[in-house]
N, C-alpha and C positions, 0 to 999 in steps of 0.2 A: 861532864859539861863539854857543850860543843865550844870550838875554835871559834874569834872572833875576828873578824876582818875589818879593815879598813880601808874604806876605798874613796878615791878623789871622784866629788860628786859629778864631774865634767865627763866622767868613764859614761860611755853609752849599752848600759846594763839596765835590765828590770830590778834592782833595785835602785837606782839611782834615779827610775823615773817617776812622775809625780801620779800617775795611772796606775803603779804597782801598790798594792794595800796590803803587805807585809810587815812584820816587824821590823823598824829601826829604828836607830837614832841617826840624827839630822842635827850637824855642828853647822850652823850658817856662815856663821865666824870664818871658819878654818874653811869651807866649802868640803867637808869631808861627810861619809855617810858609814855607819856601822853595823854589820850584820851578823848574825852567828855562819859560820860555815854552809851548814846545811837550811838555809832559810828559805820559807817557799812564801807565796801569796798570791792573790787573787792581779789577774791584770784584766785591770776595767775596760779598757777596750775592745781586747777579742773573749772578757769573759771565760777564762782558762788557768789553771793552776799552773804558775811558772815559778821557779828558782830562783832566786835573786841575782845570782851571775849568770842565768843567761841573755845570753847577746842577740835578740831579736830582730834589729837595727841593719841587719846587712846581709845580702844574698836576695833571695824571692821572700825571704821571710818578713819584708819591710813594715815596720810600728810605726804608731805617732807617737813615739816616744819625747818626753817633755822634762823639761829641766828642773829640778824642785824647787829653786830660785824661787822666794819670794815674789808674789804681784808687787809692782812699782808700787808709791801712793800716788795718787791723784794730785797732778797741781791745781793751785788756785788760779780760774781764771779759766777754767777748761772749759770744752762746748756743753758739756754734763751740767754744769751750776743751775739750779733754778733760781730764776731771775722776778 
């Protein structure tokens, strides 16, 4: 059985990116991500297999890391409302 890792959602690694499709559990209230130590998934931006612990956001390998936080609910009276 693989060891589980508990990671703060703010940490910029593949497992905490919304573009990574690997197996993970997300606790939005505590802002934590739980993955297996050896978790792998596909980066939907680069179309390549990446380990959950990869840190692609530094150096010359810049990526489009996007936070896992849910989108904000639209407010009433916004410009997008049909009238």
